[in-house]
VOSEVEX-154507 format. One record per atom (N, C-alpha, C, O): y, z, x. Coordinates in steps of 0.05 Angstrom, whole numbers, plus 5000, padded with zeros to 4 digits. Layout:
N
    v    w    u
    Y    Z    X
...
This chain:
160
    v    w    u
 7034 1319 3652
 7052 1298 3641
 7054 1275 3650
 7065 1274 3672
 7044 1248 3638
 7039 1217 3657
 7072 1214 3656
 7092 1223 3644
 7062 1190 3680
 7085 1168 3673
 7107 1164 3656
 7100 1142 3646
 7125 1167 3647
 7139 1157 3626
 7140 1176 3598
 7158 1172 3582
 7118 1198 3593
 7120 1207 3570
 7137 1222 3577
 7142 1225 3601
 7154 1237 3553
 7168 1243 3552
 7202 1237 3546
 7222 1250 3537
 7197 1208 3556
 7229 1186 3561
 7231 1177 3548
 7208 1171 3541
 7251 1164 3529
 7252 1138 3507
 7253 1119 3518
 7261 1118 3541
 7245 1097 3501
 7237 1073 3504
 7259 1061 3515
 7253 1045 3532
 7294 1064 3511
 7313 1054 3524
 7313 1066 3553
 7328 1055 3569
 7295 1090 3562
 7306 1097 3594
 7278 1081 3604
 7284 1064 3621
 7254 1081 3599
 7240 1064 3620
 7251 1042 3629
 7272 1036 3618
 7243 1024 3649
 7255 1002 3657
 7236 0979 3656
 7212 0986 3653
 7239 0956 3657
 7220 0935 3668
 7210 0940 3691
 7217 0959 3703
 7190 0922 3700
 7192 0916 3726
 7207 0894 3740
 7206 0891 3764
 7219 0880 3726
 7247 0862 3729
 7263 0875 3734
 7276 0872 3754
 7268 0895 3714
 7294 0909 3720
 7291 0928 3747
 7303 0932 3769
 7276 0935 3738
 7267 0957 3767
 7275 0949 3800
 7291 0958 3816
 7255 0924 3800
 7269 0901 3820
 7298 0898 3824
 7308 0904 3846
 7318 0888 3799
 7343 0877 3797
 7357 0901 3814
 7374 0896 3831
 7348 0931 3805
 7355 0957 3810
 7360 0955 3837
 7382 0949 3846
 7334 0960 3852
 7331 0953 3881
 7342 0943 3894
 7352 0954 3914
 7345 0913 3888
 7365 0893 3905
 7378 0898 3909
 7388 0900 3932
 7390 0907 3882
 7420 0909 3874
 7431 0932 3897
 7452 0932 3910
 7411 0950 3897
 7415 0976 3913
 7417 0970 3953
 7433 0981 3968
 7399 0949 3960
 7404 0941 3981
 7412 0923 3997
 7408 0916 4020
 7429 0912 3976
 7439 0894 3991
 7465 0895 3977
 7478 0875 3969
 7472 0926 3973
 7491 0939 3974
 7514 0937 3964
 7533 0950 3973
 7516 0916 3933
 7529 0912 3917
 7541 0936 3895
 7562 0941 3884
 7515 0947 3898
 7516 0970 3872
 7541 0991 3881
 7559 1000 3867
 7534 1000 3921
 7552 1025 3929
 7578 1003 3929
 7599 1015 3928
 7581 0979 3929
 7610 0965 3930
 7619 0971 3907
 7642 0980 3908
 7603 0970 3872
 7605 0967 3854
 7616 0998 3851
 7636 1000 3836
 7608 1019 3861
 7601 1049 3855
 7635 1057 3869
 7648 1074 3858
 7644 1043 3894
 7662 1048 3909
 7686 1039 3898
 7707 1052 3899
 7685 1011 3885
 7713 1012 3873
 7709 1018 3836
 7721 1007 3818
 7694 1033 3835
 7692 1048 3799
 7715 1078 3817
 7735 1089 3806
 7708 1084 3840
 7713 1105 3853
 7743 1106 3853
 7758 1122 3842
 7745 1088 3865
 7779 1077 3872
 7800 1075 3853
 7823 1082 3855
 7781 1061 3829
 7805 1055 3824
 7807 1078 3795
 7824 1077 3777
 7786 1096 3799
 7787 1130 3780
 7781 1125 3757
 7790 1136 3738
 7759 1100 3756
 7732 1099 3727
 7710 1123 3723
 7693 1129 3740
 7712 1133 3701
 7687 1155 3695
 7660 1129 3701
 7658 1105 3696
 7643 1146 3714
 7621 1135 3716
 7607 1153 3703
 7609 1178 3702
 7582 1124 3686
 7562 1140 3679
 7538 1125 3674
 7541 1101 3673
 7509 1135 3671
 7484 1121 3672
 7489 1102 3651
 7508 1109 3637
 7477 1081 3645
 7481 1056 3621
 7448 1056 3620
 7432 1067 3634
 7444 1035 3593
 7415 1028 3593
 7408 1008 3610
 7426 0994 3619
 7379 1003 3619
 7371 0981 3628
 7377 0979 3658
 7382 0959 3670
 7375 1008 3668
 7374 1017 3695
 7413 1003 3707
 7418 1005 3731
 7432 0994 3691
 7456 0989 3696
 7474 1018 3698
 7466 1038 3688
 7497 1016 3711
 7511 1038 3720
 7534 1026 3699
 7538 1002 3700
 7549 1043 3680
 7578 1036 3663
 7596 1054 3681
 7590 1077 3688
 7619 1041 3686
 7644 1052 3694
 7667 1040 3675
 7678 1018 3675
 7670 1063 3661
 7693 1051 3645
 7726 1062 3657
 7732 1067 3680
 7739 1062 3638
 7769 1063 3636
 7779 1051 3661
 7792 1068 3674
 7778 1024 3675
 7785 1015 3697
 7801 1010 3690
 7802 1000 3668
 7831 1015 3708
 7867 1005 3701
 7869 0997 3725
 7893 1000 3731
 7857 0986 3746
 7881 0962 3767
 7875 0939 3742
 7860 0937 3722
 7903 0918 3760
 7906 0898 3749
 7887 0869 3747
 7888 0849 3732
 7869 0875 3768
 7865 0859 3777
 7820 0859 3783
 7811 0877 3797
 7812 0849 3777
 7815 0827 3765
 7820 0834 3738
 7816 0856 3728
 7833 0805 3722
 7837 0806 3698
 7819 0822 3680
 7828 0840 3666
 7793 0814 3681
 7771 0814 3654
 7776 0836 3648
 7783 0853 3665
 7772 0842 3621
 7758 0857 3605
 7741 0878 3615
 7744 0902 3612
 7714 0858 3635
 7695 0880 3637
 7678 0852 3666
 7671 0829 3662
 7678 0864 3684
 7667 0852 3710
 7640 0864 3725
 7635 0888 3719
 7624 0853 3742
 7602 0875 3748
 7603 0863 3782
 7610 0842 3793
 7593 0885 3788
 7587 0882 3825
 7561 0899 3818
 7557 0915 3800
 7545 0890 3839
 7520 0897 3834
 7510 0905 3815
 7515 0888 3799
 7495 0925 3801
 7484 0942 3779
 7510 0954 3771
 7504 0976 3761
 7528 0951 3770
 7555 0977 3759
 7562 0952 3739
 7557 0929 3747
 7574 0956 3715
 7587 0941 3700
 7623 0956 3699
 7626 0974 3682
 7638 0952 3708
 7661 0953 3701
 7678 0954 3684
 7688 0932 3686
 7688 0964 3667
 7701 0960 3635
 7736 0981 3642
 7744 1001 3654
 7746 0960 3625
 7774 0981 3617
 7768 0997 3589
 7780 1016 3581
 7750 0984 3578
 7740 0998 3553
 7727 1018 3557
 7720 1023 3580
 7720 1038 3531
 7703 1068 3534
 7676 1067 3533
 7669 1062 3510
 7657 1071 3549
 7624 1064 3547
 7613 1059 3524
 7598 1040 3520
 7622 1085 3498
 7608 1073 3481
 7614 1052 3469
 7597 1041 3456
 7642 1042 3471
 7643 1013 3458
 7631 0985 3481
 7625 0963 3473
 7630 0993 3504
 7607 0971 3513
 7586 0971 3504
 7577 0949 3499
 7567 0996 3497
 7542 1004 3492
 7538 0986 3470
 7519 0970 3467
 7562 0991 3451
 7562 0985 3412
 7561 0951 3411
 7557 0937 3392
 7565 0944 3436
 7566 0915 3442
 7544 0901 3456
 7548 0894 3480
 7520 0896 3443
 7508 0890 3458
 7502 0861 3470
 7489 0855 3490
 7518 0842 3451
 7523 0819 3467
 7535 0817 3491
 7529 0801 3509
 7559 0839 3492
 7581 0831 3522
 7554 0853 3534
 7559 0862 3557
 7541 0857 3528
 7531 0880 3546
 7500 0859 3567
 7492 0861 3591
 7494 0849 3553
 7474 0838 3561
 7487 0809 3581
 7478 0799 3601
 7507 0804 3568
 7519 0789 3593
 7534 0799 3614
 7536 0787 3635
 7544 0817 3611
 7550 0830 3642
 7514 0844 3659
 7511 0848 3683
 7498 0846 3642
 7468 0848 3657
 7465 0830 3667
 7465 0832 3692
 7462 0800 3655
 7458 0775 3670
 7470 0767 3697
 7458 0757 3716
 7506 0777 3692
 7511 0775 3723
 7502 0801 3745
 7504 0802 3770
 7491 0823 3726
 7476 0839 3752
 7455 0826 3766
 7449 0829 3790
 7441 0807 3745
 7421 0794 3758
 7420 0772 3777
 7399 0767 3791
 7443 0758 3779
 7454 0733 3783
 7460 0752 3818
 7454 0744 3840
 7475 0777 3809
 7480 0784 3841
 7448 0786 3858
 7444 0776 3880
 7429 0799 3843
 7402 0807 3855
 7392 0774 3871
 7384 0771 3894
 7396 0755 3852
 7381 0727 3862
 7397 0714 3881
 7387 0697 3896
 7425 0720 3882
 7441 0714 3895
 7449 0729 3930
 7467 0727 3947
 7427 0743 3928
 7426 0766 3946
 7448 0783 3955
 7448 0795 3977
 7466 0784 3939
 7484 0806 3939
 7507 0790 3938
 7513 0773 3922
 7522 0800 3960
 7551 0787 3966
 7552 0764 3969
 7576 0759 3969
 7536 0739 3973
 7538 0716 3968
 7547 0704 3943
 7553 0681 3940
 7547 0726 3923
 7546 0712 3895
 7585 0714 3885
 7598 0698 3871
 7593 0740 3899
 7620 0732 3908
 7638 0704 3905
 7653 0694 3888
 7628 0696 3929
 7647 0667 3936
 7628 0645 3919
 7642 0627 3908
 7602 0644 3915
 7593 0625 3900
 7604 0630 3866
 7603 0611 3850
 7611 0650 3861
 7619 0655 3826
 7650 0644 3837
 7659 0627 3822
 7667 0649 3858
 7688 0640 3854
 7701 0603 3860
 7723 0593 3858
 7674 0591 3869
 7673 0568 3876
 7665 0556 3847
 7680 0540 3836
 7647 0562 3839
 7631 0553 3807
 7667 0554 3788
 7678 0536 3775
 7675 0580 3794
 7702 0581 3772
 7716 0566 3779
 7724 0551 3761
 7728 0558 3815
 7744 0536 3809
 7734 0507 3804
 7750 0489 3799
 7705 0503 3805
 7707 0485 3798
 7711 0475 3773
 7722 0453 3767
 7697 0501 3752
 7703 0498 3720
 7737 0490 3715
 7744 0475 3697
 7757 0504 3734
 7780 0505 3731
 7791 0477 3738
 7812 0469 3726
 7778 0463 3757
 7784 0432 3764
 7778 0415 3734
 7796 0409 3718
 7759 0411 3732
 7743 0400 3709
 7745 0412 3690
 7727 0406 3674
 7762 0431 3680
 7765 0431 3630
 7794 0446 3644
 7813 0448 3629
 7796 0456 3671
 7825 0477 3649
 7830 0498 3647
 7852 0506 3639
 7802 0519 3654
 7792 0536 3646
 7766 0547 3662
 7743 0537 3659
 7772 0568 3680
 7753 0577 3694
 7726 0582 3692
 7710 0585 3711
 7723 0584 3666
 7695 0599 3653
 7679 0560 3641
 7656 0554 3649
 7690 0546 3627
 7676 0529 3605
 7647 0515 3624
 7625 0508 3616
 7655 0515 3647
 7639 0489 3667
 7636 0516 3693
 7627 0506 3714
 7639 0531 3695
 7616 0559 3709
 7599 0556 3704
 7596 0555 3679
 7571 0552 3723
 7542 0558 3717
 7533 0583 3720
 7511 0588 3710
 7548 0607 3735
 7546 0630 3726
 7557 0647 3700
 7550 0670 3698
 7571 0639 3683
 7582 0642 3664
 7569 0633 3638
 7565 0647 3618
 7563 0606 3642
 7543 0588 3621
 7519 0602 3617
 7508 0605 3595
 7508 0612 3649
 7494 0619 3645
 7486 0656 3633
 7467 0666 3620
 7506 0666 3642
 7500 0694 3614
 7518 0695 3593
 7524 0717 3585
 7527 0676 3584
 7526 0663 3557
 7556 0660 3557
 7568 0678 3568
 7569 0639 3547
 7609 0633 3546
 7609 0655 3523
 7615 0678 3530
 7604 0653 3504
 7607 0667 3473
 7605 0694 3474
 7623 0705 3461
 7587 0711 3487
 7577 0730 3493
 7603 0748 3520
 7608 0772 3519
 7611 0735 3532
 7635 0747 3547
 7661 0736 3542
 7681 0732 3557
 7655 0732 3518
 7680 0723 3503
 7702 0704 3512
 7726 0710 3515
 7686 0671 3518
 7694 0651 3534
 7701 0636 3506
 7697 0649 3485
 7709 0617 3505
 7709 0593 3487
 7703 0570 3511
 7714 0569 3534
 7684 0551 3500
 7666 0528 3508
 7681 0507 3498
 7675 0495 3478
 7706 0501 3516
 7728 0480 3516
 7713 0455 3525
 7729 0438 3532
 7692 0449 3528
 7666 0421 3541
 7652 0413 3511
 7635 0396 3510
 7660 0427 3488
 7654 0427 3461
 7667 0400 3446
 7689 0406 3437
 7660 0375 3441
 7672 0363 3438
 7676 0369 3405
 7659 0379 3391
 7708 0358 3395
 7719 0366 3376
 7705 0344 3349
 7689 0327 3357
 7710 0344 3327
 7696 0321 3314
 7725 0312 3308
 7746 0326 3307
 7720 0284 3305
 7741 0267 3301
 7759 0267 3264
 7748 0268 3242
 7784 0267 3270
 7797 0269 3243
 7780 0253 3223
 7769 0233 3232
 7775 0260 3192
 7764 0242 3177
 7777 0227 3174
 7800 0232 3168
 7769 0203 3178
 7774 0170 3173
 7777 0160 3193
 7782 0136 3195
 7775 0181 3218
 7789 0165 3242
 7762 0146 3251
 7767 0131 3270
 7732 0144 3239
 7709 0129 3248
 7706 0133 3270
 7693 0115 3280
 7712 0156 3289
 7698 0172 3306
 7717 0162 3325
 7705 0158 3346
 7744 0155 3326
 7766 0140 3351
 7786 0156 3343
 7798 0157 3322
 7790 0173 3366
 7815 0194 3363
 7838 0174 3370
 7838 0158 3389
 7866 0179 3348
 7879 0167 3353
 7920 0186 3351
 7940 0173 3358
């Protein structure tokens, strides 16, 4: 049997996905994700594109419905719900790639710095957060409050 024979296309990883998977394993963030998932009693399963999904997360912090640590997507919902929402899964997968190109743990302080900057500029931690914008605000369930609202009819573009 040749390499890849007998595997579905969904099980094959692109070279980029393999590099991300290896980078996050080597930089320790995937292992951290697995440890957090185990400590929180989440059910761990193999996900698509080299991801690991930890579902049923019950801790109160972070407040988000889903977050990533390395290649581990930790979520409060069932695995099937996450995998049936391709936009959210792609959003979280982009965060996995961000861990890889930030060389692992440096992603966390960089992310929180970006969230703080966004909070100061817009009043919420996502709208001006570089990492969330790159991952896709809408896909992650965020509203972009930086988008200007149209002026009321007849105001000539000037808010009164």
